[in-house]
C-alpha positions in Angstrom: -24.4 159.5 59.8 -21.2 159.7 60.3 -18.9 157.6 56.6 -10.2 152.8 47.9 -7.3 152.0 45.1 -5.7 151.9 41.8 -8.4 151.5 39.0 -8.0 151.1 35.3 -11.0 153.0 33.9 -12.2 153.0 30.4 -11.2 156.1 28.4 -14.8 156.3 27.2 -15.9 157.1 30.7 -13.1 159.4 31.9 -12.1 161.3 28.8 -9.6 163.9 29.6 -9.6 162.9 33.3 -8.0 159.5 32.6 -4.4 160.4 33.6 -5.4 161.4 37.1 -8.4 159.0 37.6 -6.3 155.9 36.8 -4.2 156.6 39.8 -7.1 156.9 42.2 -8.0 154.6 45.1 -4.8 152.8 45.9 -6.1 149.8 47.9 -8.9 149.0 45.4 -7.3 146.5 43.0 -4.9 144.8 45.4 -7.8 143.6 47.6 -10.4 143.0 45.0 -8.4 140.9 42.6 -7.9 138.1 45.1 -11.5 137.2 45.3 -13.1 138.2 42.0 -16.3 136.3 42.5 -16.7 136.1 46.2 -19.6 138.6 46.2 -21.1 138.9 42.7 -23.1 141.8 41.2 -26.2 140.7 39.3 -26.2 142.2 35.8 -30.0 142.6 36.0 -29.5 145.3 38.7 -28.1 147.3 35.8 -30.3 146.1 33.0 -33.6 146.1 34.9 -33.0 148.3 38.0 -35.4 147.8 40.9 -35.4 148.5 44.7 -34.7 145.6 46.9 -37.1 145.3 49.8 -35.0 143.2 52.1 -31.5 142.0 52.8 -31.1 138.4 51.6 -30.3 135.6 54.1 -27.6 133.5 52.5 -25.9 132.4 55.7 -25.9 128.7 56.5 -27.8 129.5 59.7 -30.4 131.5 57.9 -28.9 134.9 58.7 -27.6 137.5 56.3 -23.9 137.5 55.6 -21.7 140.5 54.8 -22.1 140.0 51.0 -25.9 140.1 51.4 -25.6 143.6 52.8 -23.3 144.9 50.1 -25.4 143.4 47.4 -28.5 145.1 48.9 -26.6 148.4 48.9 -25.4 148.0 45.3 -28.8 147.1 43.9 -30.3 150.1 45.8 -27.6 152.5 44.5 -28.0 151.3 40.9 -31.8 151.9 41.1 -31.4 155.4 42.5 -28.9 156.3 39.8 -30.9 154.9 37.0 -32.8 157.2 34.7 -36.5 157.4 34.0 -37.9 157.8 30.4 -37.3 161.5 30.7 -33.6 161.1 31.5 -34.0 162.1 35.2 -32.1 159.9 37.7 -34.5 158.2 40.1 -33.1 159.9 43.2 -33.9 163.3 41.7 -37.6 162.5 41.4 -39.2 165.1 43.7 -42.4 163.0 44.0 -40.6 160.1 45.5 -37.5 161.7 47.1 -38.2 165.3 48.1 -35.2 167.5 48.7 -35.0 169.0 52.2 -35.7 172.7 52.1 -35.0 175.6 54.6 -36.0 179.1 55.1 -33.5 181.9 54.8 -33.0 181.9 58.6 -32.1 178.2 58.5 -35.3 176.9 60.0 -37.2 174.1 58.1 -39.4 174.9 55.2 -42.1 172.7 53.8 -40.3 169.9 51.9 -43.5 167.9 51.3 -45.4 170.2 49.1 -45.2 170.2 45.3 -42.7 173.0 44.8 -39.1 173.9 45.9 -39.2 177.4 47.2 -36.6 177.5 49.9 -32.8 177.0 49.9 -31.7 173.4 49.7 -27.8 173.6 49.7 -25.7 174.2 52.7 -21.9 174.5 53.2 -21.8 173.6 56.9 -23.9 173.2 60.1 -23.0 172.5 63.7 -23.9 169.1 65.2 -27.1 168.4 67.1 -25.3 168.4 70.5 -24.6 172.1 70.1 -28.3 172.8 69.9 -28.8 173.0 66.2 -30.1 170.5 63.7 -27.9 168.2 61.8 -29.2 168.4 58.3 -27.3 169.0 55.2 -23.9 170.0 56.5 -20.9 167.9 57.3 -21.1 165.6 60.3 -19.4 166.6 63.5 -18.4 170.1 64.1 -19.7 171.8 61.0 -16.6 171.6 58.8 -16.5 173.3 55.4 -14.3 171.9 52.6 -13.0 173.5 49.5 -11.7 171.6 46.4 -8.2 172.3 45.0 -9.9 174.7 42.5 -11.1 176.7 45.5 -14.8 175.9 45.1 -16.8 175.0 48.2 -18.6 171.6 48.6 -22.4 171.9 49.0 -24.6 169.4 50.7 -28.2 168.6 50.3 -30.5 165.8 51.5 -33.4 163.8 50.0 -35.8 161.5 51.8 -38.6 159.0 51.1 -41.9 160.9 50.5 -43.5 158.4 52.9 -42.0 160.4 55.8 -44.3 163.2 55.0 -47.3 161.1 56.1 -45.6 159.6 59.2 -47.0 160.9 62.5 -44.8 162.8 64.9 -47.2 162.1 67.8 -46.2 159.5 70.4 -49.9 158.9 71.2 -50.7 158.2 67.5 -47.6 156.0 67.2 -48.9 153.9 70.1 -52.2 153.5 68.4 -50.5 152.3 65.2 -47.9 150.2 67.0 -45.1 152.1 65.4 -41.7 152.2 67.0 -39.4 152.4 64.0 -39.4 154.1 60.6 -41.4 152.0 58.0 -39.6 149.5 55.8 -38.5 151.2 52.6 -37.7 154.5 54.3 -34.6 156.1 52.8 -32.5 159.1 53.6 -29.9 160.4 51.1 -27.2 163.0 51.7 -25.1 164.3 48.8 -21.9 166.3 48.6 -21.5 168.4 45.4 -18.7 170.5 43.9 -19.0 173.2 41.2 -17.6 171.7 38.0 -15.3 173.5 35.6 -15.9 173.4 31.9 -13.2 170.7 31.6 -14.9 168.6 34.3 -18.3 168.9 32.7 -16.8 167.8 29.3 -15.2 164.8 30.9 -18.5 163.3 31.8 -16.9 161.9 34.9 -19.5 163.1 37.4 -23.1 162.5 38.2 -24.4 166.1 37.8 -27.2 168.4 38.8 -28.0 172.0 37.6 -28.3 174.7 40.3 -28.6 178.4 40.5 -26.3 179.7 43.2 -26.0 183.4 43.9 -27.9 184.1 40.7 -25.4 182.1 38.6 -26.3 178.9 36.9 -23.8 176.2 37.6 -23.3 172.5 37.1 -22.6 170.5 40.3 -20.8 167.2 40.3 -21.4 164.5 42.9 -18.4 164.1 45.2 -19.9 161.8 47.8 -23.2 160.3 48.9 -24.6 158.7 52.0 -27.4 156.2 51.4 -29.4 154.8 54.3 -32.3 152.4 53.9 -34.6 150.7 56.4 -36.1 147.2 55.9 -38.4 145.1 58.1 -35.5 143.0 59.3 -33.2 146.0 59.6 -35.0 149.0 61.1 -31.7 150.4 62.2 -31.1 151.3 58.5 -28.3 149.8 56.4 -25.8 152.7 56.2 -23.7 152.9 53.0 -21.5 155.6 51.7 -20.0 156.3 48.2 -17.3 158.6 46.9 -15.8 159.8 43.7 -12.6 157.9 43.0 -10.6 161.0 42.5 -11.6 162.6 45.9 -8.7 161.9 48.2 -5.6 159.7 48.7 -5.1 157.4 51.6 -3.3 159.0 54.6 -1.0 155.9 54.5 -0.8 155.0 50.8 0.7 151.7 49.7 2.5 153.3 46.8 4.5 156.5 46.1 2.2 159.4 45.2 4.4 161.6 43.1 2.3 163.1 40.3 -1.0 162.0 41.5 -3.8 164.6 41.2 -6.8 164.7 43.6 -9.8 166.9 43.9 -9.2 167.4 47.7 -5.4 167.1 48.1 -2.6 169.1 46.5 0.1 167.3 44.5 2.9 168.4 46.8 1.1 167.4 50.0 0.1 164.1 48.5 3.6 163.4 47.4 4.8 163.9 51.0 2.3 161.3 52.5 2.3 159.6 54.9 4.4 162.2 56.8 2.4 165.1 55.7 -0.7 163.6 57.3 0.7 164.4 60.7 -1.6 166.9 62.5 1.3 169.4 63.0 2.3 169.3 59.3 1.8 172.5 57.2 -0.4 170.6 54.8 -3.1 170.4 57.5 -4.7 167.3 56.2 -8.2 166.7 57.5 -8.3 170.1 59.4 -11.0 172.0 57.5 -12.3 175.4 58.7 -15.6 175.6 60.5 -18.9 177.0 59.3 -17.7 178.9 56.3 -20.3 180.4 53.9 -18.2 181.8 51.1 -18.4 180.0 47.7 -14.6 180.0 47.3 -11.8 179.6 49.8 -8.5 178.1 50.6 -8.3 174.5 49.2 -8.6 171.8 51.8 -6.2 168.9 52.0 -8.0 165.7 52.8 -6.8 162.1 53.1 -8.6 158.9 53.9 -7.8 157.6 57.4 -9.4 154.1 57.1 -9.8 152.7 53.6 -13.2 151.0 53.4 -13.8 152.0 57.0 -11.7 149.1 58.2 -8.5 148.8 60.2 -6.3 145.7 60.6 -7.6 143.8 63.6 -11.2 145.0 63.4 -13.7 142.1 63.9 -14.2 140.3 60.6 -12.0 142.8 58.8 -10.8 140.4 56.1 -14.4 139.3 55.3 -15.6 142.9 55.1 -12.7 144.0 52.9 -13.2 141.0 50.5 -16.9 141.6 50.0 -16.8 145.4 49.6 -13.8 145.4 47.3 -15.3 142.5 45.2 -18.6 144.4 44.9 -16.6 147.4 43.6 -14.5 145.5 41.1 -17.4 143.4 39.8 -19.6 146.5 39.4 -16.8 148.3 37.6 -16.5 145.4 35.2 -20.2 145.7 34.4 -20.3 149.4 34.1 -17.4 149.5 31.6 -19.1 147.0 29.2 -19.7 148.4 25.7 -23.4 147.8 26.0 -23.8 149.8 29.3 -25.8 153.0 28.8 -23.6 156.1 28.8 -25.7 157.5 31.7 -24.7 154.6 33.9 -21.0 154.3 32.7 -20.3 157.5 34.7 -20.8 155.4 37.8 -17.5 153.7 37.1 -16.1 156.9 38.7 -17.6 156.0 42.1 -17.0 153.3 44.6 -18.6 151.9 47.7 -16.5 152.9 50.8 -18.4 150.5 53.0 -21.6 149.8 54.9 -22.6 149.5 58.5 -25.5 147.6 60.2 -26.3 145.9 63.5 -26.3 142.1 64.1 -29.2 141.8 66.5 -32.0 144.4 66.1 -33.2 143.7 69.7 -30.0 145.2 70.9 -28.8 148.8 70.5 -25.9 150.2 68.6 -22.8 151.7 70.2 -21.0 150.6 73.3 -17.2 150.2 73.8 -16.0 148.0 70.9 -19.4 148.4 69.1 -20.2 144.7 69.8 -23.5 144.7 68.0 -22.3 146.5 64.8 -21.1 144.8 61.7 -19.4 145.8 58.4 -17.1 148.8 58.0 -16.9 149.6 61.7 -14.9 152.8 61.1 -17.0 154.0 58.2 -16.6 157.6 57.2 -16.9 159.6 54.0 -13.9 161.8 53.5 -15.9 164.6 52.0 -18.9 164.4 54.4 -17.1 163.5 57.7 -13.7 165.0 56.9 -12.6 165.7 60.5 -14.6 162.7 62.0 -12.5 159.9 60.4 -10.5 158.9 63.4 -13.0 156.4 64.7 -12.0 154.9 68.0 -13.9 151.7 68.6 -12.8 151.4 72.2 -14.2 154.8 73.1 -17.6 155.3 74.6 -18.2 157.4 71.5 -17.1 155.7 68.3 -17.7 158.4 65.6 -19.0 156.1 62.9 -22.6 156.3 61.6 -24.1 154.9 64.8 -22.0 157.1 66.9 -24.1 160.0 65.8 -27.2 158.2 64.7 -28.0 156.0 67.7 -30.2 153.0 67.3 -32.3 151.8 70.2 -32.9 148.0 70.0 -36.4 146.6 69.9 -35.7 144.8 73.2 -35.0 148.0 75.1 -37.7 149.5 77.4 -37.5 152.8 75.5 -37.2 151.6 71.9 -39.0 154.2 69.8 -36.4 155.4 67.2 -38.7 158.1 65.9 -39.3 160.1 69.1 -35.7 160.0 70.1 -34.8 162.1 67.1 -31.5 160.3 67.3 -31.6 157.7 64.5 -32.9 160.2 62.0 -31.7 163.8 62.3 -34.0 165.2 59.6 -37.4 163.8 60.7 -38.0 166.8 62.9 -37.1 169.2 60.0 -39.7 167.4 57.8 -42.5 167.6 60.3 -41.9 171.1 61.5 -41.5 172.3 57.9 -45.0 170.9 57.3 -46.3 173.0 60.2 -46.8 169.9 62.5 -45.7 169.3 66.0 -43.4 166.5 67.1 -42.9 164.6 70.3 -39.3 164.2 71.5 -38.2 161.6 74.1 -36.9 163.0 77.4 -34.1 161.2 79.2 -35.8 162.2 82.5 -39.1 160.7 83.4 -41.8 163.4 83.6 -44.1 163.0 86.6 -46.3 166.0 86.4 -46.9 169.4 84.8 -44.5 171.2 87.0 -41.7 168.8 86.2 -42.6 169.0 82.5 -42.0 172.8 82.4 -38.5 172.3 83.6 -37.7 169.3 81.6 -39.3 170.3 78.3 -39.1 174.1 78.3 -36.4 176.8 78.3 -33.1 177.0 76.5 -31.8 173.8 78.2 -35.1 171.9 77.9 -35.7 169.0 75.6 -37.2 170.9 72.7 -34.5 173.6 72.3 -31.8 171.1 73.1 -33.1 169.1 70.1 -33.1 172.1 67.8 -33.0 175.8 68.4 -36.0 176.4 66.2 -38.1 174.2 68.6 -40.1 175.3 71.7 -42.2 173.4 74.2 -45.9 173.7 73.3 -47.1 172.8 76.9 -47.9 169.2 76.1 -46.2 166.0 77.4 -47.2 162.4 77.8 -46.0 159.0 79.2 -48.8 157.2 77.2 -46.4 155.6 74.8 -44.3 153.1 76.8 -41.8 152.5 73.9 -41.2 156.2 73.7 -40.9 156.9 77.4 -41.7 160.4 78.6 -42.0 162.8 75.6 -42.2 166.6 75.3 -44.5 168.2 72.7 -42.4 170.5 70.5 -43.4 173.0 67.9 -41.6 175.4 65.6 -40.7 178.9 66.8 
């Protein structure tokens, strides 16, 4: 899955962080001020938060325009960040959005029971193509990043509890006429950094308490992926958010002398854009791989494509206008005196962009990503640090759909559950529950002897999907939308 801005922020929100926060996100104001009401934010989303069930259709032809998608995302974000009567933010409600758990060996634990017993935080994992599960680590090659204070960024994942009841059997899916994840399904990935006492006092972060290595710490939200499926958009609407002080742009519009960033040193920031060159000693966007230590050498990160958009991208101006207007209008609401303090902290976050497909009967991907809309080069600088160079003219464009492939409803093999491609955590959920899953094979299985070679062994479908999977001896062609599938179980 695979993934900005000068803001004037209220001192009530930022406290001691104001000097550095006010310099954040260089491209933000310049784009947003030109169209202050092109894509409004409804104040009721803040006053009476609720989950939207569908993307509006405001287009003259009855279709959804870009603004509709950004409004859908903003309303969803505000609901998830709102607090219940006990002061808990909605996304932290374990009954509705369980956190993905693992065993000490990294294999899935039961995330659907009523207790959290296994580890939930990760520092890095390799991508699925290397034979391991993409779960709570960075996208791509398993990068690990460290803030300028030397603390590592941790990742965790939450998901809709409804996935616990969804079948992993292709035969049962056929009976229930299921080819996509149910409308309302959400998956949420978070990047967290350990906060200092000063950062905690600033009230500039959404926080959660954790015990790490026997020490109680407060984690601050650095970035967040939010993906939500609807009936009209089973491909999920992919949206990503970041803290405004995370990273500078690799090619900033203004001089950066004196700017302070969580993930970029002052000296390297001041030398941008030249210091963003791959050969430069600052090593921007070149994090180490698969580190496990809680502290390390600070990582320099800069944002390659602000708002996931480059000049010349299809409908770039429309996308930039709508996403920046959503950011500026939401900021205006969040900084009102009547806004609850628990929500004012969201003024320190911004929408990087969103991604969806135009025609759900057609698949995502392809050279030029012709069926994709929104921020086509979308990447989160703290969740896809070294996957930000999205090349739309490549056979693999490393945006969200580059890694999370959507098969259109009009395709012969169109089951997005059995592919294990659209969702990278569904198999973790099912195996953690002690259930089996069916995984689509790219090769048609004709008989039992073929199945053994296609499904089993280290290079078979099951272990190629995740190293903790093995073939259980079953296969079927019964579900035409899923194609040939291999029955997989946990090792």
